[in-house]
VONUFI-7431 format. One record per atom (N, C-alpha, C, O, CB): x, y, z. Coordinates in Angstrom, 2 decimals. Last residue first. Glycine has a CB too. Example, Ala and Ser with C-alpha at 12.3 -4.5 7.8 and 13.67 -1.06 7.14 Angstrom:
<pazas>
@px = 12.85 | py = -2.25 | pz = 7.08
@px = 13.67 | py = -1.06 | pz = 7.14
@px = 12.90 | py = 0.03 | pz = 7.87
@px = 13.41 | py = 1.14 | pz = 8.04
@px = 14.08 | py = -0.60 | pz = 5.72
@px = 13.19 | py = -5.69 | pz = 7.80
@px = 12.30 | py = -4.50 | pz = 7.80
@px = 13.20 | py = -3.30 | pz = 7.80
@px = 14.24 | py = -3.32 | pz = 8.46
@px = 11.31 | py = -4.47 | pz = 9.05
</pazas>
This chain:
<pazas>
@px = 4.02 | py = 1.15 | pz = 13.62
@px = 4.47 | py = 2.03 | pz = 14.70
@px = 3.57 | py = 3.22 | pz = 14.83
@px = 3.79 | py = 4.07 | pz = 15.70
@px = 5.89 | py = 2.49 | pz = 14.48
@px = 2.91 | py = -2.16 | pz = 13.02
@px = 2.86 | py = -0.74 | pz = 12.69
@px = 3.34 | py = 0.06 | pz = 13.89
@px = 3.09 | py = -0.32 | pz = 15.03
@px = 1.42 | py = -0.30 | pz = 12.28
@px = 3.43 | py = -5.20 | pz = 11.65
@px = 3.78 | py = -4.43 | pz = 12.84
@px = 3.78 | py = -2.97 | pz = 12.41
@px = 4.56 | py = -2.58 | pz = 11.54
@px = 5.17 | py = -4.87 | pz = 13.44
@px = 1.84 | py = -8.11 | pz = 10.47
@px = 2.12 | py = -6.68 | pz = 10.27
@px = 2.41 | py = -6.03 | pz = 11.61
@px = 1.70 | py = -6.27 | pz = 12.59
@px = 0.95 | py = -5.98 | pz = 9.56
@px = 2.23 | py = -11.08 | pz = 8.87
@px = 2.25 | py = -10.47 | pz = 10.19
@px = 2.66 | py = -9.03 | pz = 9.99
@px = 3.72 | py = -8.75 | pz = 9.42
@px = 3.21 | py = -11.23 | pz = 11.17
@px = 0.75 | py = -13.39 | pz = 6.78
@px = 1.25 | py = -12.02 | pz = 6.89
@px = 1.12 | py = -11.54 | pz = 8.31
@px = 0.03 | py = -11.59 | pz = 8.90
@px = 0.49 | py = -11.07 | pz = 5.93
@px = 0.28 | py = -16.00 | pz = 5.72
@px = 0.90 | py = -15.80 | pz = 7.02
@px = 1.47 | py = -14.41 | pz = 7.21
@px = 2.56 | py = -14.26 | pz = 7.77
@px = 1.98 | py = -16.79 | pz = 7.21
@px = 0.93 | py = -15.53 | pz = 2.23
@px = 0.28 | py = -16.24 | pz = 3.32
@px = 0.98 | py = -15.88 | pz = 4.61
@px = 2.15 | py = -15.50 | pz = 4.60
@px = 0.29 | py = -17.77 | pz = 3.09
@px = 0.30 | py = -13.19 | pz = -0.41
@px = 1.18 | py = -13.76 | pz = 0.60
@px = 0.34 | py = -14.48 | pz = 1.67
@px = -0.79 | py = -14.09 | pz = 1.96
@px = 2.05 | py = -12.66 | pz = 1.25
@px = -0.87 | py = -11.94 | pz = -2.68
@px = -1.17 | py = -13.33 | pz = -2.34
@px = -0.24 | py = -13.96 | pz = -1.33
@px = -0.01 | py = -15.17 | pz = -1.38
@px = -1.15 | py = -14.14 | pz = -3.55
@px = -1.15 | py = -9.30 | pz = -3.49
@px = -0.22 | py = -10.16 | pz = -4.24
@px = -0.39 | py = -11.63 | pz = -3.89
@px = -0.10 | py = -12.49 | pz = -4.71
@px = 1.22 | py = -9.74 | pz = -3.96
@px = -2.78 | py = -8.28 | pz = -1.55
@px = -3.32 | py = -8.43 | pz = -2.90
@px = -2.44 | py = -9.37 | pz = -3.71
@px = -2.94 | py = -10.14 | pz = -4.54
@px = -3.44 | py = -7.07 | pz = -3.60
@px = -0.92 | py = -8.25 | pz = 0.57
@px = -2.10 | py = -9.11 | pz = 0.65
@px = -2.74 | py = -9.32 | pz = -0.72
@px = -3.19 | py = -10.43 | pz = -1.03
@px = -3.13 | py = -8.50 | pz = 1.60
@px = 0.93 | py = -6.36 | pz = -0.37
@px = 1.37 | py = -7.74 | pz = -0.11
@px = 0.18 | py = -8.68 | pz = -0.05
@px = 0.25 | py = -9.80 | pz = -0.57
@px = 2.18 | py = -7.81 | pz = 1.20
@px = -0.72 | py = -4.09 | pz = -0.50
@px = -0.05 | py = -4.60 | pz = -1.69
@px = 0.37 | py = -6.05 | pz = -1.53
@px = 0.19 | py = -6.87 | pz = -2.43
@px = 1.17 | py = -3.74 | pz = -2.02
@px = -1.47 | py = -3.74 | pz = 2.18
@px = -2.48 | py = -4.02 | pz = 1.16
@px = -1.88 | py = -4.60 | pz = -0.10
@px = -2.45 | py = -5.50 | pz = -0.72
@px = -3.24 | py = -2.76 | pz = 0.82
@px = 1.08 | py = -3.18 | pz = 3.26
@px = 0.32 | py = -4.34 | pz = 3.72
@px = -0.74 | py = -4.72 | pz = 2.69
@px = -0.90 | py = -5.90 | pz = 2.37
@px = -0.33 | py = -4.06 | pz = 5.08
@px = 1.75 | py = -0.76 | pz = 1.96
@px = 2.55 | py = -1.98 | pz = 1.75
@px = 1.79 | py = -3.23 | pz = 2.15
@px = 1.83 | py = -4.24 | pz = 1.44
@px = 3.86 | py = -1.90 | pz = 2.55
@px = -0.37 | py = 0.87 | pz = 2.91
@px = -0.12 | py = 0.72 | pz = 1.47
@px = 0.68 | py = -0.55 | pz = 1.21
@px = 0.32 | py = -1.33 | pz = 0.33
@px = 0.65 | py = 1.96 | pz = 0.92
@px = -0.79 | py = 1.40 | pz = 5.60
@px = -1.38 | py = 0.20 | pz = 5.02
@px = -1.12 | py = -0.01 | pz = 3.55
@px = -1.62 | py = -0.98 | pz = 2.98
@px = -2.80 | py = 0.23 | pz = 5.24
@px = 0.69 | py = 3.68 | pz = 6.27
@px = -0.78 | py = 3.71 | pz = 6.36
@px = -1.42 | py = 2.54 | pz = 5.63
@px = -2.52 | py = 2.69 | pz = 5.08
@px = -1.30 | py = 5.02 | pz = 5.79
@px = 3.38 | py = 3.17 | pz = 6.45
@px = 2.86 | py = 3.72 | pz = 5.19
@px = 1.34 | py = 3.68 | pz = 5.13
@px = 0.77 | py = 3.65 | pz = 4.04
@px = 3.43 | py = 2.97 | pz = 4.01
@px = 5.25 | py = 1.95 | pz = 8.04
@px = 4.69 | py = 3.22 | pz = 8.47
@px = 4.09 | py = 3.92 | pz = 7.25
@px = 4.27 | py = 5.12 | pz = 7.07
@px = 5.77 | py = 4.12 | pz = 9.15
@px = 5.84 | py = -1.51 | pz = 8.89
@px = 5.60 | py = -0.41 | pz = 7.97
@px = 5.09 | py = 0.83 | pz = 8.68
@px = 4.56 | py = 0.75 | pz = 9.79
@px = 4.62 | py = -0.83 | pz = 6.90
@px = 7.01 | py = -4.67 | pz = 8.66
@px = 6.98 | py = -3.52 | pz = 9.57
@px = 6.88 | py = -2.28 | pz = 8.69
@px = 7.74 | py = -2.04 | pz = 7.85
@px = 8.27 | py = -3.48 | pz = 10.51
@px = 6.09 | py = -7.92 | pz = 8.06
@px = 6.09 | py = -6.58 | pz = 7.49
@px = 6.01 | py = -5.54 | pz = 8.61
@px = 5.08 | py = -5.54 | pz = 9.41
@px = 4.91 | py = -6.40 | pz = 6.51
@px = 6.85 | py = -11.06 | pz = 7.06
@px = 6.83 | py = -10.21 | pz = 8.24
@px = 7.02 | py = -8.79 | pz = 7.74
@px = 8.00 | py = -8.49 | pz = 7.07
@px = 7.93 | py = -10.62 | pz = 9.29
@px = 5.34 | py = -13.67 | pz = 5.27
@px = 5.87 | py = -12.32 | pz = 5.23
@px = 5.76 | py = -11.68 | pz = 6.61
@px = 4.71 | py = -11.75 | pz = 7.25
@px = 5.13 | py = -11.47 | pz = 4.18
@px = 5.60 | py = -16.68 | pz = 3.47
@px = 5.30 | py = -16.03 | pz = 4.73
@px = 6.02 | py = -14.69 | pz = 4.77
@px = 7.18 | py = -14.59 | pz = 4.35
@px = 5.71 | py = -16.91 | pz = 5.94
@px = 4.53 | py = -16.65 | pz = 0.02
@px = 5.52 | py = -16.91 | pz = 1.07
@px = 5.04 | py = -16.26 | pz = 2.34
@px = 4.17 | py = -15.39 | pz = 2.32
@px = 6.93 | py = -16.37 | pz = 0.67
@px = 3.12 | py = -15.95 | pz = -2.26
@px = 2.78 | py = -17.18 | pz = -1.55
@px = 3.87 | py = -17.60 | pz = -0.58
@px = 4.11 | py = -18.80 | pz = -0.39
@px = 2.52 | py = -18.29 | pz = -2.54
@px = 5.67 | py = -14.24 | pz = -4.21
@px = 4.29 | py = -14.46 | pz = -3.75
@px = 4.14 | py = -15.81 | pz = -3.06
@px = 4.96 | py = -16.71 | pz = -3.26
@px = 3.31 | py = -14.37 | pz = -4.93
@px = 8.74 | py = -12.80 | pz = -3.10
@px = 8.05 | py = -13.87 | pz = -3.83
@px = 6.62 | py = -14.03 | pz = -3.31
@px = 6.39 | py = -13.95 | pz = -2.11
@px = 8.81 | py = -15.20 | pz = -3.69
@px = 9.89 | py = -9.65 | pz = -3.47
@px = 9.21 | py = -10.52 | pz = -2.51
@px = 8.42 | py = -11.56 | pz = -3.29
@px = 7.51 | py = -11.21 | pz = -4.05
@px = 8.28 | py = -9.70 | pz = -1.56
@px = 10.73 | py = -8.21 | pz = -5.65
@px = 11.74 | py = -8.95 | pz = -4.90
@px = 11.14 | py = -9.87 | pz = -3.85
@px = 11.81 | py = -10.78 | pz = -3.38
@px = 12.70 | py = -8.00 | pz = -4.25
@px = 8.35 | py = -7.03 | pz = -6.44
@px = 9.04 | py = -7.92 | pz = -7.36
@px = 10.05 | py = -8.80 | pz = -6.63
@px = 10.21 | py = -9.98 | pz = -6.94
@px = 9.73 | py = -7.12 | pz = -8.47
@px = 7.76 | py = -5.32 | pz = -4.36
@px = 6.93 | py = -6.51 | pz = -4.54
@px = 7.55 | py = -7.51 | pz = -5.51
@px = 7.31 | py = -8.71 | pz = -5.40
@px = 5.55 | py = -6.11 | pz = -5.04
@px = 9.73 | py = -3.37 | pz = -4.77
@px = 9.70 | py = -4.13 | pz = -3.51
@px = 8.89 | py = -5.41 | pz = -3.67
@px = 9.28 | py = -6.46 | pz = -3.16
@px = 9.10 | py = -3.27 | pz = -2.39
@px = 8.94 | py = -2.48 | pz = -7.31
@px = 10.26 | py = -3.10 | pz = -7.14
@px = 10.32 | py = -3.91 | pz = -5.85
@px = 10.88 | py = -5.00 | pz = -5.83
@px = 11.36 | py = -2.03 | pz = -7.13
@px = 6.44 | py = -1.35 | pz = -6.73
@px = 6.54 | py = -2.50 | pz = -7.63
@px = 7.86 | py = -3.23 | pz = -7.50
@px = 7.91 | py = -4.45 | pz = -7.57
@px = 6.35 | py = -2.05 | pz = -9.05
@px = 7.29 | py = 0.76 | pz = -5.12
@px = 6.41 | py = -0.26 | pz = -4.56
@px = 6.45 | py = -1.52 | pz = -5.42
@px = 6.50 | py = -2.63 | pz = -4.89
@px = 4.96 | py = 0.27 | pz = -4.46
@px = 8.70 | py = 2.22 | pz = -7.01
@px = 9.43 | py = 1.64 | pz = -5.88
@px = 8.60 | py = 0.54 | pz = -5.20
@px = 9.13 | py = -0.47 | pz = -4.77
@px = 9.79 | py = 2.73 | pz = -4.86
@px = 6.62 | py = 2.96 | pz = -8.73
@px = 7.72 | py = 2.16 | pz = -9.26
@px = 8.53 | py = 1.52 | pz = -8.13
@px = 8.98 | py = 0.39 | pz = -8.28
@px = 8.64 | py = 3.03 | pz = -10.14
@px = 4.92 | py = 4.49 | pz = -7.10
@px = 4.45 | py = 3.21 | pz = -7.63
@px = 5.60 | py = 2.35 | pz = -8.13
@px = 5.57 | py = 1.13 | pz = -7.97
@px = 3.45 | py = 3.45 | pz = -8.75
@px = 6.77 | py = 5.81 | pz = -4.25
@px = 6.15 | py = 5.93 | pz = -5.57
@px = 5.73 | py = 4.55 | pz = -6.04
@px = 6.13 | py = 3.54 | pz = -5.45
@px = 7.13 | py = 6.60 | pz = -6.60
@px = 6.68 | py = 6.73 | pz = -0.95
@px = 6.78 | py = 5.56 | pz = -1.84
@px = 6.03 | py = 5.84 | pz = -3.14
@px = 4.82 | py = 6.08 | pz = -3.13
@px = 6.21 | py = 4.28 | pz = -1.15
@px = 6.92 | py = 8.42 | pz = 1.27
@px = 7.34 | py = 8.89 | pz = -0.05
@px = 7.52 | py = 7.74 | pz = -1.05
@px = 8.41 | py = 7.79 | pz = -1.91
@px = 8.65 | py = 9.67 | pz = 0.07
@px = 5.63 | py = 7.47 | pz = 3.50
@px = 7.05 | py = 7.17 | pz = 3.34
@px = 7.60 | py = 7.54 | pz = 1.98
@px = 8.64 | py = 7.04 | pz = 1.57
@px = 7.28 | py = 5.72 | pz = 3.56
@px = 3.15 | py = 8.47 | pz = 3.69
@px = 3.27 | py = 7.09 | pz = 3.20
@px = 4.72 | py = 6.73 | pz = 2.92
@px = 5.00 | py = 5.78 | pz = 2.18
@px = 2.43 | py = 6.90 | pz = 1.93
@px = 3.51 | py = 11.07 | pz = 4.52
@px = 2.85 | py = 10.15 | pz = 5.44
@px = 2.88 | py = 8.70 | pz = 4.97
@px = 2.67 | py = 7.79 | pz = 5.77
@px = 1.41 | py = 10.58 | pz = 5.64
@px = 4.58 | py = 12.61 | pz = 2.47
@px = 5.49 | py = 12.08 | pz = 3.48
@px = 4.83 | py = 11.05 | pz = 4.40
@px = 5.53 | py = 10.24 | pz = 5.01
@px = 6.04 | py = 13.21 | pz = 4.31
@px = 2.27 | py = 13.31 | pz = 0.94
@px = 3.38 | py = 12.57 | pz = 0.36
@px = 4.27 | py = 11.89 | pz = 1.41
@px = 4.65 | py = 10.73 | pz = 1.26
@px = 4.22 | py = 13.50 | pz = -0.48
@px = -0.60 | py = 13.88 | pz = 0.91
@px = 0.21 | py = 13.68 | pz = 2.11
@px = 1.40 | py = 12.79 | pz = 1.76
@px = 1.51 | py = 11.66 | pz = 2.24
@px = -0.64 | py = 13.04 | pz = 3.26
@px = -1.57 | py = 14.28 | pz = -1.77
@px = -1.91 | py = 15.18 | pz = -0.68
@px = -1.00 | py = 15.07 | pz = 0.54
@px = -0.66 | py = 16.09 | pz = 1.14
@px = -3.30 | py = 14.93 | pz = -0.26
@px = -0.56 | py = 12.39 | pz = -3.64
@px = -0.80 | py = 13.78 | pz = -4.06
@px = -0.94 | py = 14.73 | pz = -2.87
@px = -0.49 | py = 15.87 | pz = -2.95
@px = -2.05 | py = 13.86 | pz = -4.92
@px = -0.37 | py = 10.05 | pz = -2.14
@px = 0.80 | py = 10.51 | pz = -2.89
@px = 0.64 | py = 11.97 | pz = -3.30
@px = 1.62 | py = 12.71 | pz = -3.32
@px = 1.03 | py = 9.63 | pz = -4.12
@px = -2.96 | py = 9.74 | pz = -1.15
@px = -1.88 | py = 10.05 | pz = -0.22
@px = -0.65 | py = 10.57 | pz = -0.95
@px = 0.05 | py = 11.44 | pz = -0.43
@px = -1.52 | py = 8.82 | pz = 0.60
@px = -4.32 | py = 9.25 | pz = -3.64
@px = -4.72 | py = 10.32 | pz = -2.73
@px = -3.57 | py = 10.71 | pz = -1.82
@px = -3.23 | py = 11.89 | pz = -1.72
@px = -5.94 | py = 9.89 | pz = -1.90
@px = -2.92 | py = 7.01 | pz = -4.69
@px = -2.95 | py = 8.28 | pz = -5.43
@px = -3.34 | py = 9.44 | pz = -4.54
@px = -2.75 | py = 10.52 | pz = -4.64
@px = -3.93 | py = 8.18 | pz = -6.61
@px = -3.51 | py = 5.09 | pz = -2.71
@px = -2.13 | py = 5.52 | pz = -2.95
@px = -2.10 | py = 6.86 | pz = -3.68
@px = -1.32 | py = 7.74 | pz = -3.31
@px = -1.36 | py = 4.46 | pz = -3.75
@px = -6.30 | py = 4.88 | pz = -3.05
@px = -5.75 | py = 5.30 | pz = -1.76
@px = -4.32 | py = 5.80 | pz = -1.94
@px = -3.96 | py = 6.84 | pz = -1.38
@px = -5.78 | py = 4.15 | pz = -0.74
@px = -6.46 | py = 3.96 | pz = -5.70
@px = -7.09 | py = 5.22 | pz = -5.32
@px = -6.52 | py = 5.75 | pz = -4.01
@px = -6.28 | py = 6.95 | pz = -3.88
@px = -8.60 | py = 5.03 | pz = -5.19
@px = -5.04 | py = 1.48 | pz = -5.53
@px = -4.61 | py = 2.54 | pz = -6.45
@px = -5.18 | py = 3.90 | pz = -6.04
@px = -4.45 | py = 4.89 | pz = -6.03
@px = -5.05 | py = 2.20 | pz = -7.88
@px = -6.60 | py = 0.05 | pz = -3.75
@px = -5.21 | py = 0.38 | pz = -3.40
@px = -4.69 | py = 1.51 | pz = -4.27
@px = -3.98 | py = 2.39 | pz = -3.79
@px = -4.31 | py = -0.86 | pz = -3.54
@px = -9.90 | py = 1.48 | pz = -3.54
@px = -8.94 | py = 0.51 | pz = -4.05
@px = -7.54 | py = 0.94 | pz = -3.64
@px = -7.34 | py = 2.08 | pz = -3.24
@px = -9.05 | py = 0.37 | pz = -5.59
@px = -12.57 | py = 2.36 | pz = -2.44
@px = -11.24 | py = 2.53 | pz = -1.83
@px = -10.31 | py = 1.41 | pz = -2.30
@px = -9.97 | py = 0.52 | pz = -1.52
@px = -11.34 | py = 2.55 | pz = -0.28
@px = -14.68 | py = 3.70 | pz = -5.00
@px = -14.27 | py = 2.61 | pz = -4.12
@px = -12.83 | py = 2.81 | pz = -3.62
@px = -12.00 | py = 3.36 | pz = -4.33
@px = -14.39 | py = 1.27 | pz = -4.85
@px = -15.82 | py = 7.11 | pz = -4.74
@px = -15.12 | py = 6.05 | pz = -5.46
@px = -14.79 | py = 4.92 | pz = -4.51
@px = -14.63 | py = 5.16 | pz = -3.31
@px = -13.84 | py = 6.59 | pz = -6.13
@px = -18.34 | py = 9.51 | pz = -4.99
@px = -17.68 | py = 8.52 | pz = -4.15
@px = -17.06 | py = 7.43 | pz = -5.02
@px = -17.71 | py = 6.90 | pz = -5.92
@px = -18.67 | py = 7.90 | pz = -3.12
@px = -18.47 | py = 12.82 | pz = -5.74
@px = -18.49 | py = 11.50 | pz = -6.37
@px = -17.71 | py = 10.55 | pz = -5.47
@px = -16.52 | py = 10.77 | pz = -5.22
@px = -17.88 | py = 11.55 | pz = -7.82
@px = -20.56 | py = 15.65 | pz = -5.13
@px = -19.37 | py = 14.83 | pz = -4.91
@px = -19.57 | py = 13.47 | pz = -5.54
@px = -20.69 | py = 13.04 | pz = -5.82
@px = -19.06 | py = 14.70 | pz = -3.40
@px = -21.67 | py = 19.02 | pz = -5.23
@px = -21.75 | py = 17.64 | pz = -5.72
@px = -20.46 | py = 16.92 | pz = -5.38
@px = -19.39 | py = 17.53 | pz = -5.34
@px = -22.01 | py = 17.59 | pz = -7.25
@px = -23.56 | py = 21.73 | pz = -4.15
@px = -22.35 | py = 20.94 | pz = -3.95
@px = -22.58 | py = 19.52 | pz = -4.41
@px = -23.57 | py = 18.89 | pz = -4.04
@px = -21.92 | py = 20.96 | pz = -2.47
@px = -24.75 | py = 24.60 | pz = -5.73
@px = -25.04 | py = 23.26 | pz = -5.28
@px = -23.73 | py = 22.48 | pz = -5.21
@px = -22.90 | py = 22.58 | pz = -6.11
@px = -26.07 | py = 22.56 | pz = -6.21
</pazas>
C-alpha cells in the first residue's frame, strides 16, 4: 500500500526540497547566505529583485515585509 503525507508549502519546506533535490536550480543558495542577504536588505523598503531561484528570494523578501516589490525573472 502506498502512503504519502502532504505538507504545507512553506518557504522552509520549499527551500529544503530544492536544496536537497535540485541544488543548482535555486542558485545554490544555502540558508545562511539567504539570511545574510536579508540582513543587508532593510525591511519595509522598496525592493527591485531580479532572481533565478524559483521564488525563494521573492518569498523571503515578501515574508520579511518589503513594500513595493518588483520582481523580474528570467
